Steps between C-alpha positions, in 0.01 A plus 500: 500500500555669842678797327199543265262503788718757683522715194114501459461590873749789464333629182156488670622695807666760292200547277262518802718761676540704192125493403298808570353526844140431539276785570402548862173351617203727475359613823202271464725197435713601791191535725375161397839344579511665835143380569583139422817504700327645810203261467731197444700588814218602724196327355306832505325708253648851420299786361587766246494748782770298686713511176453870458612563858806281458590666164457848654729407792755369267496820289505731804788305666705513178438882481604543863841351418576805294445757797777760504631398161591808309319640210627443153302589191438173306654298783378152602754387757621544855761740356217740400141484398216724381123473569426283194793272579393456854149405405621272207750316724249454777231356267761252373482337846164344388596446140347810352723656231386848412606778274821682590335833514191428715374856480451467117159472353578142404472404851136584517419228249582246761216345674411630842251702681550883484454678832410867500477558880770476769232354723462191271873407490605153629845362595690418190330753272706719282449878520575752228574865538525807289775743585580748232240645256242230569709225346507164679864442584529318833361182664519325832380194677251503786639290792253592776153652513393508872518736668690707235576425143876424477677464169843401402666677199822622360553876515797723434595419862484126441257225579278634790179430691254785472174549706264586211224598755702765662725620206316783329752507210459134395124485589435807282692339201303167513362410169373144545574154626496176328442158650677236301566246778 
């Protein structure tokens, strides 16, 4: 009898470990979970704005861990990363899983507010740039807006901070921003 019970436990454990992984929680589910945890621990109410700020901080902090990582086309690791990979890996910090090529037109089907002016950008917004021939082919993450707009992005020189307010090259290539957090 004991051997039968042990056999059943082992089979259950193997089938559980071999089953496909559950999809990550959606951002809304994750936010609700965070809100419940914080409310339970602190007996306070947390607002959507508080959650947005927390998510923005998590995404920015993840992006910053890639500073000085070298550029690698198609890369998504600390051994080399490109602009899409940097944003994709940073967004994963809050459970957002996006297209590999974030500069593709598919990305614009995602929900979020489009921002057409640099003055309207907030921390955590994505910014899209056109470089060659008017085609969108670069993106970055806004990490600061006062007094200057500072972005983090992966360039041919690696992951860098750039002052968008004072950098004519990148400022002149700005296409639009997108607020997804």
